[in-house]
C-alpha positions as a printed Julia matrix, in Angstrom:
68×3 Matrix{Float64}:
 162.62  -62.52  46.16
 165.64  -61.3   48.04
 166.37  -62.49  51.6
 164.63  -60.19  54.03
 167.04  -57.72  55.64
 164.41  -56.68  58.16
 163.65  -58.24  61.5
 160.19  -59.71  61.91
 159.13  -56.69  63.99
 160.51  -54.16  61.49
 158.55  -55.97  58.78
 155.38  -55.81  60.9
 155.85  -52.09  61.54
 156.24  -51.28  57.84
 153.32  -53.49  56.86
 151.18  -51.4   59.21
 152.7   -48.14  58.01
 151.62  -48.8   54.44
 148.09  -49.35  55.77
 148.24  -45.71  56.86
 148.53  -46.52  60.56
 150.07  -43.92  62.88
 152.97  -44.58  65.21
 150.48  -44.63  68.07
 148.2   -47.09  66.22
 151.14  -49.39  65.46
 152.38  -49.29  69.05
 148.93  -50.14  70.4
 148.38  -52.91  67.84
 151.77  -54.56  68.49
 151.77  -53.96  72.25
 154.99  -51.94  72.22
 155.85  -48.31  72.98
 155.73  -45.53  70.4
 159.47  -45.03  70.97
 160.09  -48.67  70.05
 158.05  -48.22  66.86
 160.13  -45.14  65.98
 163.32  -47.12  66.7
 162.22  -49.9   64.31
 161.49  -47.31  61.63
 164.82  -45.57  62.21
 166.74  -48.86  62.1
 165.07  -49.78  58.82
 165.82  -46.37  57.31
 169.49  -46.8   58.28
 169.68  -50.34  56.86
 168.28  -49.12  53.55
 170.42  -45.97  53.4
 167.42  -43.72  52.77
 166.32  -40.48  54.43
 162.73  -41.05  55.47
 159.75  -43.34  55.93
 158.39  -42.76  52.44
 161.7   -43.55  50.79
 162.01  -46.64  52.99
 158.59  -47.87  51.86
 159.49  -47.28  48.21
 162.78  -49.14  48.61
 161.12  -52.06  50.42
 158.58  -52.34  47.59
 161.4   -52.28  45.01
 163.18  -55.03  46.97
 159.9   -56.98  47.02
 159.91  -56.97  50.82
 156.59  -55.11  50.99
 153.56  -55.37  48.76
 150.83  -52.8   48.43
């Protein structure tokens, strides 16, 4: 497995996203604001060079950083 390029929080956010949680659900679960959740998603998308959440999830699975 490749070294994780995500922060611990970014990893947590995407693990919840693949469980079909909403931004609001994730924010409530992690005790952070919805804006912070969106920032983590946006940062991850930028790091991966993709254009959206779905592509980010696919790329993270390919990189073996997420499992479904």
